[in-house]
C-alpha positions, 0 to 999 in steps of 0.5 A: 922098048925100055932100057931094062927090056933092051938090057935083059934081052941082050943078056939072054941073047948072049947066053943062048948063043953061047957068048956068055956063061950061065953064071955071068949072064945070071949075075948081069941079069940080076943086076939089071933087075935090081937096077930096074927095081931101084929106078922104079921104086919111088916109095911104093911097093912094086908088084907083079901087077905093076910089072905087067901093067901097060903104060908108057914106060912098061913093056908088057910081056905077052904069052909066048914072047919070052924076050922074043928070042927063044924057040920054046921047044929048043931053048926053054930049058936053058932059059929056065935054068937062067931064070932060076939062077937069077932068082937065087941071085936076087935073094939076099941069102945068096952071097954071090948076088949081084 
């Protein structure tokens, strides 16, 4: 497992079990994502296909995996809430972005 996947799974786990607030988890997740993009971007555009491509440094997300942490029925709404806030924080328009 690559460091990005490990880091984001830890963030999601802390959020879902109540050890980290939504705001804090979203900020930390957005920063982890930005760090990953920075590390991966070697002068070429990063695409969704590149993110999902199987390779030695990529963890391919499988349908239903959802970080291997959540019960879809019980936790999906909270995971969706977290990812929506992460998305907003990834936007340059968000003054509170990581």
